[in-house]
A tleap script that builds the chain and sets N, CA, C and O, in Angstrom:
source leaprc.protein.ff14SB
mol = sequence {
  NMET THR ASN SER LEU ILE GLY LEU SER PRO
  LEU PHE THR SER ILE TYR GLU LEU ASP PHE
  SER PRO LEU LEU ILE ASP ASP GLU PRO GLY
  SER VAL PHE LEU PHE LEU LYS ASN LYS GLU
  TYR PHE LYS ASN VAL LYS ALA LYS HIE ALA
  LEU ILE TRP ASP ARG PRO ASN GLU ASN VAL
  SER VAL ASP ILE ALA PRO GLU CYS ILE ARG
  TYR TYR CYS GLU LYS TYR GLY LYS VAL ILE
  LYS GLU LYS SER LYS LYS ILE ILE LYS CVAL
}
set mol.1.N position { -23.877 134.912 -0.626 }
set mol.1.CA position { -23.098 133.822 0.119 }
set mol.1.C position { -21.806 134.431 0.674 }
set mol.1.O position { -21.186 135.029 -0.205 }
set mol.2.N position { -21.315 134.448 1.687 }
set mol.2.CA position { -20.184 135.130 2.223 }
set mol.2.C position { -18.866 134.214 1.904 }
set mol.2.O position { -19.055 133.017 1.687 }
set mol.3.N position { -17.668 134.689 1.874 }
set mol.3.CA position { -16.640 133.736 1.995 }
set mol.3.C position { -16.483 133.248 3.397 }
set mol.3.O position { -16.078 133.929 4.339 }
set mol.4.N position { -16.882 131.878 3.439 }
set mol.4.CA position { -16.669 131.415 4.524 }
set mol.4.C position { -16.178 129.928 4.762 }
set mol.4.O position { -16.432 129.143 3.849 }
set mol.5.N position { -15.555 129.473 5.795 }
set mol.5.CA position { -15.155 127.978 5.916 }
set mol.5.C position { -15.334 127.462 7.089 }
set mol.5.O position { -15.330 128.024 8.184 }
set mol.6.N position { -15.516 126.195 6.783 }
set mol.6.CA position { -15.753 125.529 8.199 }
set mol.6.C position { -14.831 124.607 8.662 }
set mol.6.O position { -14.704 123.631 7.923 }
set mol.7.N position { -14.108 124.619 9.720 }
set mol.7.CA position { -13.052 123.865 10.102 }
set mol.7.C position { -12.726 123.820 11.482 }
set mol.7.O position { -13.480 124.301 12.328 }
set mol.8.N position { -11.448 123.171 11.814 }
set mol.8.CA position { -11.026 123.228 13.136 }
set mol.8.C position { -10.267 124.376 13.509 }
set mol.8.O position { -9.428 124.807 12.718 }
set mol.9.N position { -10.501 125.063 14.885 }
set mol.9.CA position { -9.288 126.174 15.230 }
set mol.9.C position { -7.980 124.940 15.327 }
set mol.9.O position { -8.112 123.772 15.693 }
set mol.10.N position { -6.884 125.543 14.933 }
set mol.10.CA position { -5.858 124.983 14.865 }
set mol.10.C position { -5.224 124.835 16.457 }
set mol.10.O position { -4.210 124.168 16.661 }
set mol.11.N position { -5.876 125.466 17.430 }
set mol.11.CA position { -5.122 125.362 18.901 }
set mol.11.C position { -5.919 124.648 19.593 }
set mol.11.O position { -5.482 124.138 20.624 }
set mol.12.N position { -7.160 124.452 19.235 }
set mol.12.CA position { -8.139 123.839 20.126 }
set mol.12.C position { -8.982 122.855 19.014 }
set mol.12.O position { -8.870 122.744 17.794 }
set mol.13.N position { -9.791 122.255 19.910 }
set mol.13.CA position { -10.634 121.065 19.005 }
set mol.13.C position { -11.963 121.606 18.822 }
set mol.13.O position { -12.827 120.845 18.385 }
set mol.14.N position { -12.308 123.023 19.139 }
set mol.14.CA position { -13.832 123.506 18.726 }
set mol.14.C position { -13.881 123.667 17.093 }
set mol.14.O position { -12.914 123.929 16.377 }
set mol.15.N position { -14.972 123.492 16.755 }
set mol.15.CA position { -15.178 123.912 15.462 }
set mol.15.C position { -16.020 125.047 15.102 }
set mol.15.O position { -17.127 125.221 15.612 }
set mol.16.N position { -15.519 125.802 14.249 }
set mol.16.CA position { -16.095 127.190 13.879 }
set mol.16.C position { -16.405 127.338 12.588 }
set mol.16.O position { -15.740 126.778 11.716 }
set mol.17.N position { -17.684 128.280 12.253 }
set mol.17.CA position { -17.992 128.762 11.178 }
set mol.17.C position { -17.333 130.157 10.807 }
set mol.17.O position { -17.988 131.033 11.371 }
set mol.18.N position { -16.313 130.685 10.094 }
set mol.18.CA position { -15.650 131.816 10.153 }
set mol.18.C position { -16.148 132.669 8.787 }
set mol.18.O position { -15.993 132.146 7.683 }
set mol.19.N position { -16.607 133.684 8.881 }
set mol.19.CA position { -16.852 134.752 7.863 }
set mol.19.C position { -15.625 135.760 7.980 }
set mol.19.O position { -15.294 136.543 8.870 }
set mol.20.N position { -14.998 135.396 6.557 }
set mol.20.CA position { -13.640 135.993 6.252 }
set mol.20.C position { -13.855 137.580 5.663 }
set mol.20.O position { -12.876 138.231 5.296 }
set mol.21.N position { -15.052 138.059 5.620 }
set mol.21.CA position { -15.498 139.107 5.231 }
set mol.21.C position { -14.813 140.560 6.087 }
set mol.21.O position { -14.387 141.548 5.489 }
set mol.22.N position { -14.830 140.437 7.229 }
set mol.22.CA position { -14.173 141.300 8.093 }
set mol.22.C position { -12.583 141.268 7.656 }
set mol.22.O position { -11.967 142.331 7.578 }
set mol.23.N position { -12.080 140.276 7.436 }
set mol.23.CA position { -10.637 140.347 7.381 }
set mol.23.C position { -10.566 140.872 5.911 }
set mol.23.O position { -10.013 141.940 5.648 }
set mol.24.N position { -11.081 140.166 5.072 }
set mol.24.CA position { -10.848 140.694 3.554 }
set mol.24.C position { -11.346 141.906 3.163 }
set mol.24.O position { -10.745 142.724 2.465 }
set mol.25.N position { -12.387 142.012 3.590 }
set mol.25.CA position { -13.393 143.531 3.183 }
set mol.25.C position { -13.274 144.516 4.034 }
set mol.25.O position { -12.832 145.602 3.660 }
set mol.26.N position { -13.625 144.304 5.229 }
set mol.26.CA position { -13.999 145.390 6.023 }
set mol.26.C position { -12.550 146.092 6.871 }
set mol.26.O position { -12.434 147.242 7.295 }
set mol.27.N position { -11.651 145.079 6.925 }
set mol.27.CA position { -10.539 145.506 7.763 }
set mol.27.C position { -9.496 146.270 6.518 }
set mol.27.O position { -8.422 146.776 6.845 }
set mol.28.N position { -9.917 146.265 5.275 }
set mol.28.CA position { -8.877 146.813 4.376 }
set mol.28.C position { -7.450 146.154 4.416 }
set mol.28.O position { -6.482 146.877 4.651 }
set mol.29.N position { -7.299 144.924 4.214 }
set mol.29.CA position { -6.014 144.189 4.648 }
set mol.29.C position { -4.837 144.504 3.986 }
set mol.29.O position { -3.758 144.238 4.514 }
set mol.30.N position { -4.917 145.152 2.664 }
set mol.30.CA position { -3.886 145.340 1.837 }
set mol.30.C position { -4.047 144.628 0.648 }
set mol.30.O position { -4.818 143.690 0.441 }
set mol.31.N position { -3.035 145.298 -0.326 }
set mol.31.CA position { -3.080 144.557 -1.604 }
set mol.31.C position { -2.845 143.007 -1.641 }
set mol.31.O position { -3.457 142.414 -2.529 }
set mol.32.N position { -2.099 142.309 -0.861 }
set mol.32.CA position { -1.897 141.129 -0.782 }
set mol.32.C position { -2.649 140.295 -0.956 }
set mol.32.O position { -2.578 139.395 -1.793 }
set mol.33.N position { -3.825 140.580 0.156 }
set mol.33.CA position { -5.364 139.717 0.123 }
set mol.33.C position { -6.187 140.085 -0.992 }
set mol.33.O position { -7.102 139.287 -1.192 }
set mol.34.N position { -6.119 141.202 -1.891 }
set mol.34.CA position { -7.166 141.563 -2.410 }
set mol.34.C position { -7.767 140.364 -3.614 }
set mol.34.O position { -8.917 140.444 -4.045 }
set mol.35.N position { -6.810 139.286 -4.052 }
set mol.35.CA position { -7.457 138.744 -4.951 }
set mol.35.C position { -8.345 137.593 -4.229 }
set mol.35.O position { -9.066 136.910 -4.957 }
set mol.36.N position { -8.329 137.361 -2.930 }
set mol.36.CA position { -9.125 136.678 -2.220 }
set mol.36.C position { -11.004 137.139 -2.060 }
set mol.36.O position { -11.953 136.524 -1.574 }
set mol.37.N position { -10.890 138.452 -2.712 }
set mol.37.CA position { -12.171 138.879 -2.796 }
set mol.37.C position { -12.951 138.337 -3.822 }
set mol.37.O position { -14.166 138.533 -3.769 }
set mol.38.N position { -12.464 137.672 -4.777 }
set mol.38.CA position { -12.663 136.664 -5.663 }
set mol.38.C position { -13.247 135.230 -5.138 }
set mol.38.O position { -12.442 134.372 -4.776 }
set mol.39.N position { -14.355 135.029 -5.108 }
set mol.39.CA position { -14.945 133.750 -4.577 }
set mol.39.C position { -14.137 132.512 -5.305 }
set mol.39.O position { -13.692 131.543 -4.689 }
set mol.40.N position { -14.046 132.679 -6.463 }
set mol.40.CA position { -13.240 131.547 -7.106 }
set mol.40.C position { -11.741 131.144 -6.664 }
set mol.40.O position { -11.300 129.995 -6.660 }
set mol.41.N position { -11.119 132.186 -6.333 }
set mol.41.CA position { -9.988 132.064 -5.766 }
set mol.41.C position { -9.977 131.690 -4.235 }
set mol.41.O position { -9.268 130.849 -3.683 }
set mol.42.N position { -10.858 132.450 -3.724 }
set mol.42.CA position { -11.047 131.918 -2.128 }
set mol.42.C position { -11.372 130.450 -1.824 }
set mol.42.O position { -10.955 129.903 -0.803 }
set mol.43.N position { -12.096 129.853 -2.701 }
set mol.43.CA position { -12.368 128.611 -2.745 }
set mol.43.C position { -11.082 127.565 -2.682 }
set mol.43.O position { -11.181 126.438 -2.196 }
set mol.44.N position { -9.971 128.056 -3.195 }
set mol.44.CA position { -8.940 127.189 -3.488 }
set mol.44.C position { -7.920 126.992 -2.366 }
set mol.44.O position { -6.712 126.806 -2.512 }
set mol.45.N position { -8.640 127.068 -1.168 }
set mol.45.CA position { -7.789 127.112 -0.101 }
set mol.45.C position { -7.202 125.740 0.260 }
set mol.45.O position { -7.895 124.753 0.015 }
set mol.46.N position { -5.914 125.570 0.854 }
set mol.46.CA position { -5.529 124.416 1.347 }
set mol.46.C position { -4.940 124.763 3.028 }
set mol.46.O position { -4.356 125.725 3.524 }
set mol.47.N position { -5.378 123.596 3.501 }
set mol.47.CA position { -5.206 123.844 4.927 }
set mol.47.C position { -4.139 123.160 5.736 }
set mol.47.O position { -4.470 122.062 6.184 }
set mol.48.N position { -2.924 123.584 6.014 }
set mol.48.CA position { -1.807 122.854 6.368 }
set mol.48.C position { -1.361 123.605 7.685 }
set mol.48.O position { -0.458 124.436 7.595 }
set mol.49.N position { -1.930 123.358 8.850 }
set mol.49.CA position { -1.505 124.297 9.883 }
set mol.49.C position { -1.741 125.900 9.766 }
set mol.49.O position { -1.632 126.638 10.745 }
set mol.50.N position { -1.995 126.250 8.778 }
set mol.50.CA position { -2.509 127.436 8.188 }
set mol.50.C position { -3.247 127.587 7.255 }
set mol.50.O position { -3.244 126.561 6.575 }
set mol.51.N position { -3.999 128.472 6.790 }
set mol.51.CA position { -4.757 128.612 5.457 }
set mol.51.C position { -4.089 129.105 4.483 }
set mol.51.O position { -3.671 130.261 4.554 }
set mol.52.N position { -3.855 128.288 3.350 }
set mol.52.CA position { -2.805 128.689 2.252 }
set mol.52.C position { -3.614 128.856 0.951 }
set mol.52.O position { -4.406 127.982 0.601 }
set mol.53.N position { -3.383 130.156 0.123 }
set mol.53.CA position { -4.001 130.246 -1.336 }
set mol.53.C position { -2.930 130.805 -2.094 }
set mol.53.O position { -2.339 131.855 -1.845 }
set mol.54.N position { -2.651 129.723 -3.394 }
set mol.54.CA position { -1.862 130.292 -4.284 }
set mol.54.C position { -2.275 131.535 -5.038 }
set mol.54.O position { -3.446 131.722 -5.369 }
set mol.55.N position { -1.466 132.233 -5.257 }
set mol.55.CA position { -1.713 133.379 -5.980 }
set mol.55.C position { -1.982 133.311 -7.346 }
set mol.55.O position { -1.124 132.684 -7.967 }
set mol.56.N position { -2.944 133.778 -8.044 }
set mol.56.CA position { -3.332 133.239 -9.414 }
set mol.56.C position { -2.238 133.969 -10.401 }
set mol.56.O position { -1.899 135.133 -10.188 }
set mol.57.N position { -1.627 133.077 -11.672 }
set mol.57.CA position { -0.581 133.529 -12.269 }
set mol.57.C position { 0.701 134.068 -11.575 }
set mol.57.O position { 1.405 134.957 -12.054 }
set mol.58.N position { 0.909 133.490 -10.494 }
set mol.58.CA position { 2.133 133.985 -9.865 }
set mol.58.C position { 2.849 132.738 -9.045 }
set mol.58.O position { 2.045 131.954 -8.539 }
set mol.59.N position { 3.918 132.518 -8.893 }
set mol.59.CA position { 4.528 131.447 -8.260 }
set mol.59.C position { 4.856 131.671 -6.731 }
set mol.59.O position { 5.911 131.320 -6.203 }
set mol.60.N position { 3.891 132.254 -6.144 }
set mol.60.CA position { 3.877 132.778 -4.506 }
set mol.60.C position { 2.618 132.107 -4.159 }
set mol.60.O position { 1.856 131.687 -5.029 }
set mol.61.N position { 2.340 131.979 -2.640 }
set mol.61.CA position { 1.239 131.670 -2.163 }
set mol.61.C position { 1.223 132.990 -0.929 }
set mol.61.O position { 2.153 133.766 -0.709 }
set mol.62.N position { -0.013 132.958 -0.295 }
set mol.62.CA position { -0.577 133.852 0.840 }
set mol.62.C position { -1.368 132.999 1.750 }
set mol.62.O position { -2.396 132.363 1.520 }
set mol.63.N position { -0.558 133.139 3.010 }
set mol.63.CA position { -1.175 132.175 3.925 }
set mol.63.C position { -1.683 133.162 5.383 }
set mol.63.O position { -1.260 134.305 5.562 }
set mol.64.N position { -2.547 132.537 6.231 }
set mol.64.CA position { -2.832 133.228 7.342 }
set mol.64.C position { -2.470 132.152 8.329 }
set mol.64.O position { -2.676 130.947 8.179 }
set mol.65.N position { -1.840 132.806 9.470 }
set mol.65.CA position { -1.222 131.685 10.302 }
set mol.65.C position { -2.318 131.386 11.326 }
set mol.65.O position { -3.339 132.042 11.533 }
set mol.66.N position { -1.813 130.022 12.054 }
set mol.66.CA position { -2.832 129.587 12.937 }
set mol.66.C position { -3.359 130.487 14.149 }
set mol.66.O position { -4.523 130.378 14.535 }
set mol.67.N position { -2.580 131.259 14.655 }
set mol.67.CA position { -2.726 132.257 15.735 }
set mol.67.C position { -3.647 133.312 15.286 }
set mol.67.O position { -4.466 133.746 16.095 }
set mol.68.N position { -3.602 133.815 13.981 }
set mol.68.CA position { -4.464 134.896 13.415 }
set mol.68.C position { -5.704 134.034 13.360 }
set mol.68.O position { -6.662 134.538 13.946 }
set mol.69.N position { -5.961 132.645 12.698 }
set mol.69.CA position { -7.303 132.107 12.537 }
set mol.69.C position { -7.897 132.010 13.832 }
set mol.69.O position { -9.099 132.171 14.044 }
set mol.70.N position { -6.914 131.708 14.816 }
set mol.70.CA position { -7.721 131.475 16.081 }
set mol.70.C position { -8.191 132.676 16.754 }
set mol.70.O position { -9.128 132.621 17.550 }
set mol.71.N position { -7.526 133.862 16.445 }
set mol.71.CA position { -8.043 135.126 16.855 }
set mol.71.C position { -9.368 135.391 16.060 }
set mol.71.O position { -10.391 135.646 16.694 }
set mol.72.N position { -9.382 135.340 14.699 }
set mol.72.CA position { -10.634 135.704 14.195 }
set mol.72.C position { -11.902 134.515 14.482 }
set mol.72.O position { -13.098 134.739 14.296 }
set mol.73.N position { -11.397 133.385 14.912 }
set mol.73.CA position { -12.330 132.396 15.123 }
set mol.73.C position { -13.282 132.801 16.325 }
set mol.73.O position { -14.511 132.747 16.350 }
set mol.74.N position { -12.401 133.223 17.321 }
set mol.74.CA position { -12.741 133.861 18.710 }
set mol.74.C position { -13.583 135.014 18.373 }
set mol.74.O position { -14.752 135.075 18.755 }
set mol.75.N position { -13.022 135.938 17.664 }
set mol.75.CA position { -13.841 137.454 17.559 }
set mol.75.C position { -14.766 137.194 16.594 }
set mol.75.O position { -15.847 137.643 16.975 }
set mol.76.N position { -14.851 136.678 15.516 }
set mol.76.CA position { -16.294 136.528 14.308 }
set mol.76.C position { -16.679 135.296 14.288 }
set mol.76.O position { -17.811 135.208 13.813 }
set mol.77.N position { -16.140 134.102 14.659 }
set mol.77.CA position { -16.664 133.009 14.574 }
set mol.77.C position { -18.087 132.522 14.969 }
set mol.77.O position { -18.764 133.200 15.742 }
set mol.78.N position { -18.514 131.444 14.488 }
set mol.78.CA position { -19.807 131.005 15.007 }
set mol.78.C position { -19.152 129.741 15.840 }
set mol.78.O position { -18.333 129.021 15.269 }
set mol.79.N position { -19.485 129.526 17.030 }
set mol.79.CA position { -19.007 128.105 17.334 }
set mol.79.C position { -20.096 126.911 16.696 }
set mol.79.O position { -21.317 127.004 16.823 }
set mol.80.N position { -19.442 125.852 16.035 }
set mol.80.CA position { -20.373 124.721 15.771 }
set mol.80.C position { -20.392 123.544 16.719 }
set mol.80.O position { -21.364 122.851 17.018 }
set mol.81.N position { -19.110 123.441 17.150 }
set mol.81.CA position { -19.100 122.423 18.404 }
set mol.81.C position { -18.145 123.009 19.402 }
set mol.81.O position { -17.239 123.766 19.052 }
set mol.82.N position { -18.333 122.690 20.529 }
set mol.82.CA position { -17.656 123.239 21.592 }
set mol.82.C position { -16.373 122.311 21.866 }
set mol.82.O position { -16.613 121.109 21.750 }
set mol.83.N position { -15.074 122.647 22.204 }
set mol.83.CA position { -14.285 122.027 22.382 }
set mol.83.C position { -14.267 120.734 23.579 }
set mol.83.O position { -14.654 120.759 24.747 }
set mol.84.N position { -13.800 119.879 22.962 }
set mol.84.CA position { -14.224 118.492 24.262 }
set mol.84.C position { -13.450 118.564 25.604 }
set mol.84.O position { -12.274 118.917 25.688 }
set mol.85.N position { -14.126 118.242 26.502 }
set mol.85.CA position { -13.482 118.448 27.734 }
set mol.85.C position { -13.092 117.020 28.452 }
set mol.85.O position { -12.961 116.897 29.670 }
set mol.86.N position { -12.961 116.164 27.674 }
set mol.86.CA position { -13.033 114.671 27.830 }
set mol.86.C position { -11.501 114.492 28.572 }
set mol.86.O position { -10.683 115.213 28.000 }
set mol.87.N position { -11.073 113.928 29.388 }
set mol.87.CA position { -9.800 113.569 29.605 }
set mol.87.C position { -9.576 112.206 29.290 }
set mol.87.O position { -10.191 111.358 29.936 }
set mol.88.N position { -8.829 111.882 28.441 }
set mol.88.CA position { -8.450 110.464 27.864 }
set mol.88.C position { -7.109 109.868 28.921 }
set mol.88.O position { -6.091 110.549 29.050 }
set mol.89.N position { -7.248 108.763 29.505 }
set mol.89.CA position { -6.018 108.229 30.238 }
set mol.89.C position { -5.480 107.375 29.573 }
set mol.89.O position { -6.243 106.595 29.002 }
set mol.90.N position { -4.207 107.212 29.411 }
set mol.90.CA position { -3.580 106.476 28.658 }
set mol.90.C position { -2.616 105.269 29.460 }
set mol.90.O position { -1.945 104.475 28.800 }
savepdb mol mol.pdb
quit
């Protein structure tokens, strides 16, 4: 199984399944993300407008910004649900 999450794209209402392997493994993102290759650490994500992981044994966190998540959803993601095109009148 790959490191993947299912969730809302932060700027749209589309739902994607996103494989993070290209970001975390293929693109060699640098040492800041190396600990996320460990699936146990990867699973401890928090979602608060960004994806946030606490670094093990440190008092710091690593996050991926919403615009970066959107980019990776559109480039690598599998659309689970298209964004709604309904117009709601208030």
